[in-house]
C-alpha positions as CSV (number, residue, x, y, z in Angstrom):
1,M,-23.3,31.4,73.2
2,G,-19.8,29.7,73.9
3,V,-16.9,30.2,70.9
4,V,-15.3,27.5,69.9
5,N,-12.6,28.8,67.2
6,V,-11.3,26.3,64.7
7,T,-8.0,28.4,63.3
8,P,-4.8,29.0,63.6
9,D,-4.7,32.4,63.6
10,S,-7.7,33.3,66.0
11,F,-7.0,37.3,67.9
12,S,-8.4,35.4,71.4
13,D,-6.8,32.1,71.7
14,G,-3.8,31.7,69.1
15,G,-4.9,28.5,67.7
16,R,-5.2,26.9,71.0
17,F,-8.2,24.7,69.7
18,F,-7.3,24.3,66.3
19,D,-6.7,20.5,66.7
20,L,-9.8,18.2,66.6
21,D,-9.6,17.1,70.0
22,A,-8.4,20.1,71.7
23,A,-11.6,21.9,69.8
24,V,-14.3,18.9,71.1
25,A,-12.7,19.2,74.4
26,H,-12.8,22.9,74.7
27,G,-16.8,22.6,73.5
28,R,-17.7,20.2,76.1
29,E,-15.8,22.5,79.0
30,L,-17.9,25.9,77.8
31,V,-21.3,23.6,78.2
32,A,-19.7,22.6,81.5
33,Q,-19.4,26.4,82.5
34,G,-22.8,27.0,81.4
35,A,-23.1,27.4,77.6
36,D,-26.4,27.2,76.0
37,L,-25.0,27.1,72.7
38,L,-21.9,26.5,70.7
39,D,-20.5,28.9,68.0
40,V,-18.3,26.6,65.8
41,G,-16.0,28.7,63.3
42,G,-13.2,27.9,60.8
43,E,-12.3,31.5,59.5
44,S,-10.8,34.1,61.7
45,T,-12.4,37.4,61.4
46,R,-9.8,39.5,63.0
47,P,-8.4,42.6,61.3
48,G,-6.2,41.7,58.5
49,A,-6.7,37.8,58.7
50,Q,-6.7,36.1,55.3
51,R,-9.4,33.7,54.3
52,P,-9.2,30.3,54.0
53,S,-10.1,28.2,51.0
54,E,-13.9,26.5,51.5
55,H,-12.4,23.3,51.4
56,D,-9.9,24.2,54.2
57,E,-12.9,25.7,56.5
58,L,-15.0,22.9,55.7
59,A,-12.2,20.6,57.0
60,R,-11.5,22.6,60.3
61,V,-15.2,22.9,61.1
62,L,-17.2,19.6,60.1
63,P,-15.7,16.9,62.3
64,V,-16.2,19.4,65.3
65,V,-19.7,20.2,64.7
66,E,-20.7,16.1,64.2
67,A,-18.8,15.6,67.3
68,L,-20.3,18.2,69.2
69,A,-24.1,18.2,67.7
70,D,-25.1,15.9,70.4
71,L,-23.9,18.3,73.5
72,A,-25.6,21.2,72.6
73,P,-27.0,23.4,69.6
74,I,-24.3,24.1,67.6
75,S,-24.1,27.6,65.5
76,V,-21.7,27.5,62.6
77,D,-20.1,30.6,61.8
78,T,-19.4,31.1,58.6
79,M,-20.1,33.7,55.5
80,R,-20.3,30.6,52.9
81,A,-23.5,29.0,51.8
82,G,-21.4,25.6,51.2
83,V,-20.4,25.4,54.5
84,A,-23.6,26.5,56.1
85,R,-25.5,23.5,54.2
86,A,-22.7,21.1,54.9
87,C,-22.8,22.1,58.8
88,V,-26.5,22.0,59.0
89,E,-26.8,18.4,57.5
90,A,-24.0,17.2,59.8
91,G,-26.3,18.8,62.9
92,A,-25.7,22.5,63.2
93,A,-28.7,24.2,64.2
94,I,-27.8,27.7,63.5
95,V,-26.0,29.9,61.3
96,N,-24.1,32.8,62.3
97,D,-22.9,35.0,59.5
98,V,-20.8,37.9,60.0
99,S,-21.6,39.2,56.6
100,G,-24.9,39.1,56.8
101,G,-25.2,37.7,53.5
102,L,-23.5,40.1,51.7
103,A,-19.9,37.7,51.1
104,D,-22.0,35.0,49.4
105,P,-24.9,35.8,47.6
106,D,-26.0,32.2,47.7
107,M,-26.3,32.3,51.8
108,A,-29.9,33.9,51.8
109,S,-31.4,31.4,49.7
110,A,-29.7,28.7,51.2
111,V,-30.4,29.9,54.9
112,A,-33.9,30.2,53.4
113,A,-34.2,26.3,52.3
114,L,-32.6,25.5,55.4
115,Q,-35.2,26.8,57.7
116,V,-32.8,27.3,60.7
117,P,-32.1,30.3,62.9
118,Y,-29.8,32.6,60.8
119,V,-27.9,35.6,62.4
120,A,-26.7,38.6,60.2
121,M,-24.2,41.0,61.6
122,H,-23.7,44.4,60.6
123,W,-20.8,44.0,58.0
124,R,-18.7,46.5,55.7
125,G,-16.3,44.6,54.1
126,H,-13.9,41.5,54.6
127,S,-11.2,41.6,57.6
128,H,-8.2,42.7,55.6
129,D,-9.7,46.1,55.1
130,M,-12.9,46.5,57.3
131,Q,-10.8,49.0,59.6
132,T,-10.8,51.2,56.8
133,R,-14.3,51.2,56.4
134,T,-14.8,53.5,60.0
135,Q,-16.2,56.9,58.4
136,Y,-20.1,57.2,59.9
137,D,-22.2,60.4,60.1
138,D,-23.9,59.1,63.2
139,V,-22.7,55.3,64.0
140,V,-25.8,54.4,65.8
141,A,-28.2,55.6,63.1
142,D,-25.9,54.4,60.4
143,V,-25.6,50.8,61.8
144,L,-29.6,50.8,62.5
145,R,-30.0,51.9,58.7
146,E,-27.7,49.5,57.3
147,L,-28.8,46.4,59.5
148,E,-32.5,47.6,58.7
149,Q,-31.3,47.3,55.0
150,R,-30.0,43.9,55.6
151,R,-33.1,42.6,57.1
152,D,-35.4,43.8,54.5
153,A,-33.4,42.3,51.7
154,L,-33.2,38.9,53.8
155,L,-36.9,38.8,54.5
156,S,-37.6,39.8,51.0
157,A,-35.3,36.5,50.0
158,G,-37.5,34.2,51.8
159,I,-36.1,33.7,55.2
160,D,-38.7,33.1,57.9
161,P,-38.9,36.7,60.4
162,S,-39.3,34.4,63.3
163,L,-35.8,32.9,62.3
164,L,-33.6,36.0,61.8
165,V,-31.4,37.4,64.5
166,L,-29.3,40.9,64.0
167,D,-26.2,41.6,65.5
168,P,-24.9,45.5,65.7
169,G,-21.1,44.0,64.7
170,L,-19.0,45.2,67.4
171,G,-15.4,45.3,66.8
172,F,-16.1,45.0,62.6
173,A,-15.8,48.3,60.7
174,K,-15.6,50.6,64.2
175,T,-13.3,52.3,65.9
176,A,-13.0,51.8,69.8
177,A,-14.9,54.8,70.3
178,Q,-17.7,54.0,68.0
179,N,-18.0,50.5,69.6
180,W,-18.9,52.0,73.1
181,T,-21.1,54.3,71.0
182,V,-23.2,51.6,69.6
183,L,-22.9,49.5,73.0
184,A,-24.5,52.6,74.7
185,G,-27.5,52.9,72.2
186,L,-28.3,49.3,72.3
187,D,-32.1,49.8,73.2
188,R,-32.8,51.6,69.7
189,F,-31.9,48.6,68.0
190,A,-35.0,47.1,69.5
191,G,-36.8,48.6,66.7
192,L,-35.6,46.7,64.0
193,G,-38.1,44.3,65.4
194,Q,-35.9,41.0,65.4
195,P,-34.0,39.4,68.5
196,L,-30.1,40.5,68.9
197,L,-26.9,38.8,69.4
198,V,-24.0,40.4,70.6
199,G,-20.3,39.6,70.9
200,A,-18.0,41.7,72.9
201,S,-15.6,39.2,74.0
202,R,-11.9,40.1,74.3
203,K,-12.2,42.7,71.8
204,S,-9.8,45.4,71.2
205,F,-12.0,48.2,72.4
206,L,-11.9,46.5,75.7
207,A,-8.0,46.7,75.9
208,Q,-7.8,49.9,77.9
209,V,-10.5,48.4,80.6
210,G,-8.5,47.7,83.5
211,S,-5.3,48.9,82.2
212,R,-3.3,51.1,84.7
213,D,0.0,51.7,82.8
214,G,-1.6,52.7,79.5
215,E,-0.5,49.4,77.9
216,P,-3.4,47.4,76.1
217,V,-4.4,44.1,78.1
218,P,-3.9,41.3,76.2
219,A,-6.9,39.5,74.5
220,D,-6.9,36.3,77.1
221,E,-6.9,38.7,79.9
222,R,-10.2,40.7,78.8
223,D,-12.8,38.1,80.6
224,A,-13.5,40.5,83.4
225,A,-14.2,43.3,81.2
226,T,-16.2,41.0,79.2
227,A,-18.3,40.2,81.9
228,A,-19.0,43.5,82.8
229,V,-20.3,44.2,79.2
230,S,-22.4,41.0,79.5
231,V,-23.8,42.6,82.6
232,V,-25.3,45.6,80.3
233,L,-26.2,42.9,77.5
234,A,-28.1,41.0,79.9
235,Q,-30.0,43.8,81.2
236,A,-30.8,45.0,77.5
237,G,-32.6,41.6,77.1
238,V,-30.5,40.5,74.0
239,W,-30.9,37.2,72.5
240,A,-27.5,35.7,73.0
241,I,-24.3,36.9,74.4
242,R,-21.5,35.6,72.7
243,V,-18.2,34.7,74.7
244,H,-15.1,33.2,74.9
245,E,-15.2,32.3,78.2
246,V,-18.6,31.2,79.4
247,R,-18.3,31.1,83.5
248,S,-18.1,34.8,84.3
249,T,-20.8,35.8,82.0
250,V,-23.0,33.2,83.6
251,A,-22.4,34.6,86.6
252,A,-23.0,38.2,85.1
253,C,-26.4,37.1,83.8
254,D,-27.3,35.5,87.4
255,V,-26.5,38.7,89.1
256,V,-28.9,40.4,86.4
257,A,-31.5,38.1,87.1
258,A,-31.6,38.0,90.7
259,L,-31.9,41.8,90.7
260,E,-34.9,41.5,88.5
261,R,-36.5,38.8,90.7
262,A,-36.1,41.2,93.8
263,R,-37.2,44.4,92.1
264,A,-40.8,42.2,90.9
């Protein structure tokens, strides 16, 4: 899954694709690199980010969805039911909600009616304060329990079980050490009985990977670390790997596939 951020303040690309033409060109480049899906989002979820209005979010994403819908299946990255509905009507095929339906009480019923795949992420709060919500007794067990609760609530709201995808929420309300612990315990999430989407791409817990002077590696230089994590995710058999730079993750997945064929 290739990321198309249509935001002025993304942590990973600093608003490089905020312009419509730039966003569409970037989506085309990601597909050329091997993306199977494109995730179009108009709200930055970096720590401390301020939310745009629904009107502004729609103005950002709707033209991009319309322009790219014939190129690849489009996932709309939104926490708002109104944005989800409008984008699916415009050609989006998937709704990717980092709040798992908690930010908008209308989201679950909207997605149930839309009958499209829905990605529900582990979430404890909006960007402005999510990094104050990192208290866990056992991070893997607690995230599993909270995701299980969301799964049950979403299924009770009418979402088709075959259309529900879960995301453990790396980088959201978790310290760097907690992110590594969740990643190490990824096999336990299979017990939830739903496919998994995982996004580790360029996130801050990768900032020390490859650093030789103790200084954090800049976000746009974390693609090698992202590809290494993609190997782990491919070996775990996740449904989708969400990344900003697709080519290296495609290569990582090809390596895993070649090894699996050799072992067969």
